[in-house]
C-alpha positions as CSV (number, residue, x, y, z in Angstrom):
1,X,13.9,37.3,50.9
2,X,14.9,33.9,49.7
3,X,11.3,32.9,49.7
4,X,10.3,36.0,47.7
5,X,13.1,35.3,45.1
6,X,11.9,31.7,44.6
7,X,8.3,32.9,44.2
8,X,9.4,35.5,41.7
9,X,11.4,32.9,39.7
10,X,8.4,30.6,39.7
11,X,6.2,33.4,38.3
12,X,8.8,34.2,35.6
13,X,9.1,30.6,34.5
14,X,5.3,30.2,34.4
15,X,4.9,33.3,32.4
16,X,7.6,32.3,29.9
17,X,6.1,28.8,29.5
18,X,2.7,30.3,28.9
19,X,3.9,32.8,26.3
20,X,5.9,30.0,24.6
21,X,2.8,27.9,24.5
22,X,1.0,30.6,22.6
23,X,3.8,31.3,20.1
24,X,3.2,29.7,16.8
25,X,5.8,28.4,14.4
26,X,7.0,30.9,11.7
27,X,6.4,29.6,8.2
28,X,9.0,30.5,5.7
29,X,9.0,30.0,2.0
30,X,11.4,30.6,-0.9
31,X,10.7,31.2,-4.6
32,X,13.4,31.0,-7.3
33,X,12.7,33.9,-9.6
34,X,15.0,32.5,-12.3
35,X,13.1,29.2,-12.4
36,X,9.7,31.0,-12.5
37,X,11.0,33.1,-15.5
38,X,12.3,30.0,-17.3
39,X,9.6,27.4,-16.5
40,X,6.3,29.2,-16.2
41,X,4.0,29.1,-19.2
42,X,3.4,32.8,-19.0
43,X,7.1,33.5,-19.3
44,X,7.4,31.1,-22.2
45,X,4.4,32.7,-23.9
46,X,6.0,36.2,-23.4
47,X,9.3,34.9,-25.0
48,X,7.4,33.4,-28.0
49,X,5.4,36.7,-28.4
50,X,8.7,38.6,-28.5
51,X,10.3,36.2,-31.0
52,X,7.3,36.6,-33.3
53,X,7.2,40.3,-32.9
54,X,10.9,40.9,-33.7
55,X,11.8,38.0,-36.0
56,X,11.1,39.9,-39.2
57,X,13.3,42.8,-38.2
58,X,16.0,40.5,-37.0
59,X,16.0,38.6,-40.4
60,X,16.1,41.9,-42.3
61,X,19.1,43.0,-40.2
62,X,20.8,39.7,-40.7
63,X,20.2,39.9,-44.5
64,X,21.5,43.5,-44.6
65,X,24.6,42.5,-42.6
66,X,25.3,39.6,-45.0
67,X,24.8,41.9,-48.0
68,X,27.2,44.5,-46.6
69,X,29.8,41.8,-45.9
70,X,29.4,40.5,-49.5
71,X,29.8,44.0,-50.9
72,X,32.9,44.6,-48.7
73,X,34.5,41.4,-49.8
74,X,33.8,42.3,-53.5
75,X,35.3,45.7,-52.9
76,X,38.4,44.3,-51.3
77,X,39.0,42.0,-54.4
78,X,38.3,44.8,-56.9
79,X,39.9,47.8,-55.1
80,X,43.4,47.4,-56.6
81,X,42.0,47.5,-60.2
82,X,39.5,50.3,-59.7
83,X,40.3,54.0,-60.6
84,X,40.9,56.1,-57.6
85,X,37.6,58.1,-57.8
86,X,35.5,55.0,-58.2
87,X,37.4,53.3,-55.4
88,X,36.7,56.2,-53.0
89,X,33.1,56.4,-54.1
90,X,32.5,52.7,-53.4
91,X,34.4,52.9,-50.1
92,X,32.3,55.9,-49.0
93,X,29.1,54.1,-50.1
94,X,30.1,51.0,-48.0
95,X,30.8,53.1,-45.0
96,X,27.4,54.8,-45.2
97,X,25.7,51.4,-45.6
98,X,27.6,50.1,-42.6
99,X,26.7,53.2,-40.5
100,X,23.1,52.7,-41.4
101,X,23.3,49.0,-40.5
102,X,24.9,49.8,-37.1
103,X,22.2,52.4,-36.4
104,X,19.4,50.0,-37.3
105,X,20.9,47.2,-35.3
106,X,21.3,49.5,-32.2
107,X,17.7,50.7,-32.6
108,X,16.5,47.1,-32.9
109,X,18.4,46.1,-29.7
110,X,17.0,49.0,-27.8
111,X,13.4,48.2,-29.0
112,X,13.9,44.5,-28.1
113,X,15.2,45.3,-24.7
114,X,12.4,47.7,-23.9
115,X,9.8,45.1,-25.0
116,X,11.6,42.4,-23.0
117,X,11.4,44.6,-19.9
118,X,7.7,45.3,-20.5
119,X,6.9,41.6,-20.8
120,X,9.2,40.6,-17.9
121,X,7.4,43.2,-15.7
122,X,4.0,41.6,-16.6
123,X,5.2,38.1,-15.7
124,X,6.8,39.3,-12.5
125,X,3.6,41.2,-11.5
126,X,1.5,38.0,-12.1
127,X,4.0,35.9,-10.2
128,X,4.1,38.3,-7.2
129,X,0.3,38.2,-7.1
130,X,0.3,34.4,-7.2
131,X,3.0,34.3,-4.4
132,X,1.0,36.7,-2.3
133,X,-2.2,34.7,-2.8
134,X,-0.3,31.5,-1.9
135,X,1.2,33.1,1.2
136,X,-2.2,34.1,2.5
137,X,-3.9,30.8,1.6
138,X,-1.2,28.6,3.2
139,X,-0.4,31.0,6.1
140,X,3.2,31.8,5.3
141,X,4.8,34.5,7.4
142,X,7.7,35.2,5.0
143,X,8.4,34.3,1.4
144,X,11.9,35.1,0.1
145,X,13.1,35.4,-3.4
146,X,16.7,34.8,-4.6
147,X,18.7,33.7,-1.5
148,X,22.2,32.5,-1.3
149,X,21.1,29.2,0.3
150,X,17.7,27.7,1.0
151,X,16.7,24.5,2.6
152,X,14.8,22.6,-0.1
153,X,11.9,22.0,2.3
154,X,11.2,25.8,2.1
155,X,11.2,26.0,-1.7
156,X,7.7,26.6,-3.0
157,X,8.8,27.5,-6.5
158,X,7.0,24.5,-8.0
159,X,3.7,25.5,-6.3
160,X,4.1,29.0,-7.7
161,X,4.8,27.8,-11.3
162,X,1.9,25.4,-11.1
163,X,-0.4,28.2,-9.9
164,X,0.9,30.6,-12.6
165,X,0.3,27.9,-15.3
166,X,-3.2,27.3,-14.0
167,X,-4.3,30.9,-13.7
168,X,-5.7,32.5,-16.8
169,X,-3.6,35.3,-18.4
170,X,-4.9,38.8,-17.9
């Protein structure tokens, strides 16, 4: 029985060492999404595109806000000397202008957020394709995004940004 147990143990050890010899090292990578969205030329181009697209509306809103503020200040100064009906009329007019301004500002913010999300999705889709291509080409088993801690030797963010900047926009 002792002889049988020893032989069995030898076979188990040989089997384990053979399977360990065939096991390959797992390759891990990490990509910082924040850095990609800040540093990649595609993300910067998307930001520039949004600024150009919305700058006119933003300036109009800013001008309208300044105009309403000026009218409100003027009303505050003149209100004590105005007849009651004229004071109420101007106050009502100011309130309507302010409501219109608030509505336009809210619509602007909603439109801007919707467009930001669209552009962000395009950048993320391109980045994910680059990450997948890089993972296949360099034989990574796992690539993680946004971790609490990452050993810097596993960070491939620079490679991803470089590949994104080199690839033509679709």
